[in-house]
C-alpha positions in Angstrom: -149.4 55.7 51.5 -151.1 56.0 48.1 -152.8 59.3 47.4 -156.5 59.1 48.5 -155.8 56.3 51.0 -157.5 57.2 54.3 -155.2 57.7 57.3 -157.5 55.5 59.3 -160.5 53.4 58.2 -162.8 51.3 60.4 -165.2 49.0 58.7 -168.1 47.1 60.4 -166.2 47.0 63.7 -167.7 44.8 66.5 -166.2 44.5 70.0 -167.7 42.6 72.9 -167.1 42.7 76.7 -168.3 39.2 77.5 -171.9 39.1 76.3 -172.1 42.9 76.1 -171.9 44.2 72.5 -169.8 47.4 73.2 -169.3 48.4 69.5 -171.7 47.3 66.8 -171.0 47.8 63.1 -168.9 51.0 63.5 -167.7 52.5 60.3 -165.4 55.5 60.1 -162.9 56.9 57.5 -160.4 59.7 58.4 -158.6 61.7 55.8 -156.0 64.2 56.9 -156.7 66.8 59.6 -158.2 67.0 63.0 -161.3 64.8 63.6 -163.6 64.3 66.6 -165.9 61.5 67.8 -168.4 63.0 70.2 -170.8 61.1 72.4 -172.2 60.5 75.9 -170.6 58.2 78.5 -171.0 54.5 77.7 -171.3 55.0 74.0 -168.1 53.0 73.2 -165.7 55.9 72.5 -162.9 54.6 74.7 -163.5 51.1 73.4 -163.0 52.4 69.9 -159.6 54.0 70.9 -158.5 50.8 72.6 -159.5 48.7 69.6 -157.6 51.0 67.3 -154.5 50.7 69.5 -154.7 46.9 69.8 -155.6 47.1 73.5 -159.0 45.6 73.0 -159.7 42.5 70.9 -161.9 43.0 67.8 -164.6 40.3 67.3 -165.1 41.2 63.6 -164.6 44.0 61.2 -161.4 45.7 60.1 -159.2 48.6 61.2 -156.7 49.9 58.6 -154.0 52.5 59.1 -152.6 54.0 55.9 -154.1 51.1 53.9 -152.6 48.4 56.2 -154.8 46.2 58.3 -153.9 46.5 62.0 -156.4 44.1 63.5 -154.7 41.7 65.9 -151.5 43.6 66.2 -150.1 44.2 69.7 -150.1 47.8 71.0 -146.3 48.2 70.5 -146.6 47.3 66.8 -149.5 49.7 66.4 -147.4 52.5 67.9 -144.3 51.6 65.8 -146.5 51.8 62.7 -147.2 55.5 63.6 -150.2 55.7 65.8 -149.7 57.7 69.1 -152.1 57.4 72.0 -153.0 59.8 74.7 -155.3 57.7 77.0 -158.1 59.0 79.2 -156.8 60.0 82.6 -153.4 61.2 81.5 -151.4 58.4 83.0 -148.3 60.1 84.2 -145.9 59.1 86.9 -146.2 61.2 90.0 -142.5 60.7 91.0 -140.9 61.5 87.7 -140.0 65.1 86.6 -141.4 66.5 83.3 -137.9 66.1 81.8 -137.6 62.5 83.0 -141.0 61.7 81.4 -139.8 63.1 78.1 -136.4 61.4 78.2 -138.1 58.0 78.6 -139.4 58.2 75.1 -136.7 60.4 73.5 -134.4 59.0 70.9 -137.0 57.7 68.4 -135.7 60.0 65.7 -138.0 62.2 63.6 -139.3 65.8 63.8 -140.4 65.7 67.4 -137.5 66.3 69.8 -137.6 67.4 73.4 -136.5 70.9 72.2 -139.5 71.1 69.9 -141.8 69.9 72.7 -140.5 72.6 74.9 -141.1 75.1 72.1 -144.6 73.9 71.5 -145.4 73.6 75.2 -143.5 76.5 76.9 -145.3 75.8 80.2 -143.6 72.3 80.3 -140.2 74.0 79.7 -140.8 76.2 82.7 -141.8 73.2 84.8 -139.2 70.7 83.4 -137.8 69.9 86.9 -141.3 69.6 88.6 -142.6 66.1 89.4 -145.8 64.8 87.9 -147.5 65.2 91.3 -146.7 68.9 91.2 -148.4 69.6 87.8 -151.9 71.0 87.3 -154.4 68.9 85.3 -153.7 71.0 82.2 -149.9 70.6 82.6 -150.3 66.8 83.0 -152.4 66.7 79.8 -149.7 68.7 78.0 -147.1 66.2 79.2 -149.2 63.2 78.1 -149.6 64.7 74.6 -145.9 65.6 74.5 -144.9 62.0 75.3 -147.0 60.7 72.5 -145.6 63.3 70.1 -142.0 62.3 70.9 -142.9 58.9 69.2 -143.4 60.9 66.0 -146.8 59.5 65.1 -148.6 60.0 61.8 -151.9 59.7 63.7 -152.5 60.9 67.3 -155.5 59.2 69.0 -156.6 61.2 72.1 -159.2 59.9 74.5 -161.1 62.8 76.2 -158.1 65.1 76.3 -160.1 68.0 77.7 -161.7 66.1 80.6 -161.5 68.1 83.8 -159.6 71.0 82.3 -160.3 74.7 82.8 -161.9 76.4 79.8 -158.8 78.5 79.1 -156.7 75.4 79.0 -159.2 73.7 76.7 -158.9 76.7 74.3 -155.1 76.4 74.4 -155.3 72.7 73.7 -157.7 73.3 70.8 -155.4 75.9 69.3 -152.4 73.5 69.6 -154.3 70.7 67.9 -155.5 72.9 65.0 -151.9 74.1 64.6 -150.6 70.5 64.4 -153.2 69.7 61.8 -152.4 72.8 59.7 -148.7 72.2 59.8 -149.3 68.8 58.3 -147.4 65.6 59.0 -149.7 64.5 61.8 -153.5 63.9 61.9 -155.6 63.8 65.1 -158.5 61.7 66.2 -160.0 63.2 69.3 -162.6 61.4 71.4 -164.8 63.8 73.4 -167.9 64.0 75.5 -167.9 67.8 75.3 -169.6 68.8 72.0 -168.2 72.3 72.4 -164.6 71.2 71.8 
């Protein structure tokens, strides 16, 4: 990536659901660090995430990651390019243990290993044998983030990561994200309703 090239750039993005214009002329440029998009329900925040990840077709406009257009790429290609995704709702398997969840995505190579995940999220290390159904909401969110990190993304897109979490867990999550941004090597785009985050 050339110096000065944005990590993510969205230009004049338009997305429709049938006749409904879900995103209209969205422009955004992210340099390195932790960034938030904040807005009420129904404003198109999740649609923006899905468009970035290739999960929602773009009617017009461009999305570029590290200077490369990613419009029209399938989600697996977007992930391989270096964009990790933590979807709204956590999406973990209730019948798999924490360790099984992590081993499903292990082996990608890079700086994020299961050992580093357990060091970053000590609570997951303590609960490594517990099933997804036995985890609290905060632990499930940590697990969803950990899975995305094991893919060693350059950019982590998180859709409402604090939804339904206790304030103390929200503070822990904020601290972890700030630490990730400060350590470098990974940038974060966080989509939120909660302006206090």
